[in-house]
C-alpha positions in Angstrom: 0.1 0.4 0.1 2.8 2.2 0.8 3.0 2.9 -3.2 -0.5 3.7 -3.9 -0.3 6.1 -1.1 3.1 7.4 -3.0 1.0 7.6 -6.5 -2.1 9.3 -4.2 0.5 11.4 -2.0 2.3 12.4 -6.3 -1.4 13.3 -7.6 -2.1 15.5 -4.6 0.6 17.5 -5.3 0.0 18.4 -8.9 -3.1 19.2 -8.2 -3.2 23.7 -7.3 -4.4 25.0 -4.4 -7.0 26.8 -6.2 -8.2 23.4 -7.6 -8.2 21.7 -3.7 -11.4 21.6 -3.0 -13.4 19.0 -1.3 -15.5 18.1 -5.0 -11.9 18.1 -7.6 -10.4 16.4 -5.2 -12.9 13.3 -4.9 -13.0 13.8 -8.6 -9.3 13.0 -8.8 -9.2 10.7 -6.8 -12.3 9.2 -7.2 -10.9 8.4 -11.2 -7.8 7.4 -10.0 -8.9 4.5 -8.2 -11.1 3.7 -11.2 -8.1 3.9 -13.2 -6.0 2.0 -12.4 -8.6 -0.6 -11.0 -8.0 0.0 -7.3 -10.3 -1.0 -4.2 -11.9 1.8 -3.2 -12.0 1.5 0.1 -7.8 0.7 0.6 -7.0 3.2 -0.6 -10.1 5.8 1.0 -9.3 3.8 4.2 -6.2 4.6 4.7 -5.8 7.9 3.6 -8.7 8.9 6.3 -6.4 7.1 9.0 -3.4 9.4 8.0 -5.7 12.5 8.2 -7.5 12.0 10.9 -5.5 8.8 13.3 -9.2 7.1 13.0 -11.7 5.4 11.0 -14.4 6.8 10.6 -15.4 10.7 10.4 -16.5 13.2 8.3 -16.6 13.4 4.3 -13.0 12.6 3.6 -12.8 15.3 0.9 -14.3 17.9 3.2 -11.4 17.1 5.3 -8.9 17.6 3.1 -10.4 21.4 2.3 -10.4 22.2 5.3 -7.2 21.0 6.1 -5.3 22.5 3.6 -2.5 21.1 0.7 0.4 21.1 2.6 -1.2 19.6 5.6 -3.1 16.7 4.1 0.4 16.2 2.3 2.6 16.9 5.3 0.7 14.1 6.9 0.6 11.3 3.9 4.6 12.2 4.3 5.1 11.7 8.0 3.1 8.0 7.6 4.6 6.3 5.0 8.3 7.4 6.7 6.5 5.9 9.5 5.5 3.0 7.8 9.3 2.2 6.3 10.8 2.1 10.0 
């Protein structure tokens, strides 16, 4: 799964601050999951865990928009660093 999170990080890095909205992020990540023939739960559940530290909560993409691009990328980076230890 770290390889998938690295690809998600690359995708999110490529999205401009102005386009870092809940609606756009949802569209982009769902397209990513579909294009790569992945399971949404196996991508979105780890992302939620990286963002909130828990398995439930508000709509994932609302969390992304609220946290902002820099914080989202930082949390993904921290998660990837901890996984590889």
